C-alpha positions in Angstrom: 21.3 -3.4 14.5 22.2 -4.0 10.8 21.4 -1.0 8.6 19.0 -1.6 5.7 20.7 -0.9 2.3 19.1 0.2 -0.9 20.5 0.2 -4.4 20.6 3.8 -5.6 20.3 5.1 -9.2 21.2 8.1 -11.4 18.7 10.2 -13.4 18.4 7.5 -16.1 17.7 4.9 -13.5 21.1 3.1 -13.9 22.4 1.7 -10.7 25.3 3.6 -9.3 25.8 2.1 -5.8 24.2 1.6 -2.4 23.2 3.7 0.5 21.5 3.2 3.8 17.7 3.8 4.1 18.4 6.8 6.3 20.9 8.3 3.8 18.6 7.6 0.8 15.7 9.5 2.4 17.9 12.3 3.8 19.6 13.0 0.5 16.6 12.2 -1.8 18.5 9.5 -3.6 16.7 7.5 -6.3 15.6 4.0 -5.3 13.1 1.4 -6.2 9.9 0.0 -4.6 7.1 -2.5 -5.2 3.4 -1.8 -5.2 0.6 -4.4 -5.3 -3.1 -3.9 -5.2 -5.5 -6.7 -4.4 -8.6 -6.9 -6.5 -11.8 -9.0 -6.2 -14.1 -9.3 -9.2 -13.9 -7.2 -12.3 -15.6 -4.5 -14.3 -18.4 -2.6 -12.6 -18.3 -5.2 -9.7 -14.6 -4.8 -9.0 -13.7 -4.4 -5.4 -10.3 -3.0 -4.5 -8.5 -3.6 -1.2 -6.2 -1.2 0.6 -4.5 -1.1 4.0 -4.1 1.4 6.8 -0.7 2.3 8.0 0.1 1.9 11.7 0.4 5.1 13.7 3.9 4.1 14.6 5.1 4.3 10.9 7.8 6.9 10.3 6.0 8.3 7.3 2.3 9.0 6.7 1.2 7.3 10.0 -2.5 6.3 10.2 -3.2 6.9 6.5 -4.7 4.5 3.9 -2.3 3.2 1.4 -1.5 0.6 -1.3 -2.6 -3.0 -0.3 1.0 -4.1 0.0 4.2 -2.2 -0.8 7.8 -2.0 0.2 11.3 -0.9 -0.9 13.7 -3.2 -2.7 16.7 -3.9 -0.6 20.2 -3.8 -2.1 20.7 -6.7 -4.6 17.0 -7.5 -4.8 15.2 -7.9 -8.1 11.5 -6.9 -8.5 10.6 -10.6 -8.4 11.9 -10.8 -4.8 9.5 -8.1 -3.7 6.5 -10.4 -3.9 7.6 -11.3 -0.3 5.7 -8.1 0.8 2.4 -9.9 0.2 3.3 -12.6 2.6 4.9 -10.3 5.2 2.2 -7.6 5.3 -1.0 -9.5 4.4 -0.3 -13.3 4.8 -0.8 -13.9 1.1 1.3 -16.5 -0.6 1.7 -15.7 -4.3 4.1 -16.4 -7.0 5.5 -13.5 -9.1 3.8 -15.1 -12.1 0.4 -14.5 -10.5 0.8 -10.8 -10.5 -0.7 -8.6 -13.3 1.7 -5.8 -14.3 0.4 -2.2 -14.3 3.5 -0.4 -15.3 5.5 1.9 -13.1 5.3 5.4 -11.5 8.1 7.8 -10.5 7.4 10.0 -7.5 9.4 12.5 -5.5 7.8 13.6 -2.2 9.0 15.6 0.8 7.9 15.5 4.4 8.9 15.1 8.1 9.4 11.8 9.8 10.1 11.7 13.5 11.0 15.4 13.4 13.5 14.8 10.6 13.0 16.0 7.0 12.9 13.4 4.3 12.9 13.3 0.5 11.4 10.1 -1.1 12.4 9.7 -4.7 11.4 6.3 -6.0 10.4 4.3 -9.0 7.6 2.0 -8.1 6.8 -1.1 -10.2 3.0 -1.5 -9.9 1.1 -4.8 -10.0 -2.4 -6.2 -9.2 -3.3 -9.6 -7.8 -6.7 -11.1 -7.9 -7.7 -12.2 -4.4 -10.9 -13.7 -3.0 -9.7 -14.4 0.5 -12.1 -13.0 3.1 -10.8 -9.9 4.8 -10.9 -11.5 8.2 -8.6 -14.3 7.0 -5.7 -12.0 6.2 -2.7 -12.4 8.5 -1.7 -8.8 8.9 1.8 -7.7 9.9 1.0 -6.5 13.4 3.7 -3.8 13.7 3.2 -2.4 10.2 -0.5 -2.7 9.2 -3.4 -1.5 11.2 -6.2 -2.9 9.0 -7.3 -4.0 5.6 -10.4 -2.7 3.7 -12.4 -3.3 0.6 -14.4 -0.8 -1.5 -16.1 -0.8 -5.0 -13.8 0.6 -7.7 -16.5 3.0 -8.9 -16.9 4.4 -5.4 -13.2 5.0 -5.0 -13.0 6.7 -8.4 -15.9 8.9 -7.4 -14.1 9.8 -4.2 -10.9 10.9 -5.9 -12.7 12.7 -8.7 -14.6 14.8 -6.2 -18.1 13.4 -6.9 -18.3 11.8 -3.5 -17.3 13.4 -0.2 -17.0 10.2 1.7 -17.4 6.4 1.2 -18.5 3.7 3.7 -16.2 0.7 3.5 -15.9 -2.7 5.1 -12.7 -3.8 6.8 -10.8 -5.9 9.3 -8.6 -4.4 12.1 -6.7 -5.3 15.2 -9.2 -5.1 18.1 -7.1 -2.6 20.1 -7.4 -0.2 17.2 -11.0 -0.8 16.2 -12.4 1.3 19.0 -15.9 1.4 20.5 -18.7 -0.2 18.6 -16.5 -2.8 16.8 -17.5 -6.4 16.8 -15.6 -8.0 19.7 -15.7 -11.5 18.2 -12.1 -12.2 17.1 -11.4 -14.2 13.9 -8.8 -16.9 13.8 -6.3 -14.3 12.7 -7.1 -12.0 15.6 -8.9 -9.4 13.5 -12.4 -7.9 14.0 -14.8 -6.6 11.3 -15.3 -2.9 11.1 -17.1 -0.3 8.9 -15.3 2.9 8.2 -16.2 6.1 6.4 -13.2 7.2 4.3 -12.3 10.5 2.5 -9.8 11.1 -0.2 -7.6 13.1 2.3 -7.3 10.0 4.5 -5.0 8.4 1.9 -1.2 8.8 1.5 -0.9 11.9 -0.7 0.1 11.2 -4.3 0.2 13.3 -7.5 -3.2 14.7 -8.7 -5.2 12.1 -10.7 -3.0 9.1 -9.5 -5.6 7.3 -7.5 -8.6 7.8 -9.8 -6.5 6.7 -12.8 -5.1 3.6 -11.1 -8.5 2.5 -9.7 -10.0 2.8 -13.2 -7.2 0.6 -14.5 -7.8 -1.9 -11.8 -11.5 -2.1 -12.6 -10.6 -2.8 -16.3 -8.3 -5.7 -15.7 -8.9 -8.6 -18.1 
């Protein structure tokens, strides 16, 4: 199997070479990634979409995460990363459709498959307005367990500690939806679900990250 290569960077984010995905995470080498949040509506009525990672993922299995995200492979430009929307969510979009949100730099440590990892990445962050019904998303079966939508204000309250839990609507693969889910499949093979989510159900990120980002998403022009 061909090993995935990443461009790697020094502390000023100047490219210095390439490394395999495994080497990059074993040694904590700096690399780049793409984040994109789907948003429907604006202002007080803004609804934000997020995905759930498959239990088979090597890092943060089963947790809620950015609507679409991925690493940049060696030689890729940030414009190339828009492919993640098509691959993960079945959304065809041009890079020019994206609304830039800036970037974040994170360094996190954990265990994946019993092996320690260090993820040190610069993530270019974007938003995309999307009104496609949840059940019409074509999710990447091996990567994404489901897609969900919640009011921005509710999500902000969740991460500011004003809400303990939030009820959200979503669409999942039927084998993951469990008892009580609607058994009527959509054309994309998904079923509608209602989930109660808590802040600890999301991929851990620096304090204040989610509340600040969701506020920015609700204020998009």
